[in-house]
N, C-alpha and C positions, 0 to 999 in steps of 0.2 A: 060110156058116150060120151064123145067129144061131137056138141051141135054144132051144125055152122055160127046161125042165123045168133048163137051167144058170144060163138066168136068174133063175127061182124059186131057184135051193137056192142061186145069191146071194143076195137078197134077204132070205130064212130065219135066213141067218146075221147080219145086220145088224136083222130085228127079236126074233130069239136074247138079241144084243148087250144090247138096249135093255133087252125087257120081260124079261132074265136069266131065262129058260123055256129046257129044252130041247126039247120040244115045239110046234114051229110046225108052226100045220094052216090049211089052206089058206082058212078062213076070217081066221083074222088074213093073210093075205097077202091078200088083200080089199081089208080093214080097214082095211090103212096103206096098198094103194095108190086109197085114197077109191074103189075099184066095190068093190058087192055081191056075195056067194054066190053067187045063183044065174049072174049076170052071169061072176064070174071062173068056175066049172066051166064055160060055155059055152066059154070059150074058154083052156082046159087044152084039152079035149077037143077043138080043132078047132087050136092049140099056135100061134094068134094073138099076138101080142104085145104087151099097151099099150104102144103107143112114150109118146102124153101123159103115160100115169099114173104113166109110170117115169121117169121127163122131172120130173115136176116131186119124186117123192119123192126124186130123187139132190136135184133144187134144195134141198130141202129139208131135207133133211143134209150139204148138202153131198159127196158120192158122184159119182165121179168113173161117166160117164151107160156111159162107154165098159169100162171092171170089171164092172159090173150086161151089161152085152151080152156082150160081145163074151172078159171078166174081163181085161183090159188092164189095165196096172199106170198111173201118170200116168210116170212113168220112161221105161216102153219107148215110148209112147206117143211122144218128148223124144229118145231112141235112135234109136229110127227117121229119126225128121224132120236130123237132124240125118248120117244117111246120106245121104240123097240130093241 
């Protein structure tokens, strides 16, 4: 199961490196995903993952969406495919 808080934590890590800030707020995540802070607060409360916004975020930064959603690194994906 994909966890909202784990996914947002990984997004925070990326934003923190980009902005060179220690403290990243929900409004920073919302802005990076192209969402309003109010909408982000609603989906956070519901635990609803904004897949489309995350997909565009990953495309823009050339990051694997699997890492954001599942914590998988590209190498682990390749390794599991060769095992099948």
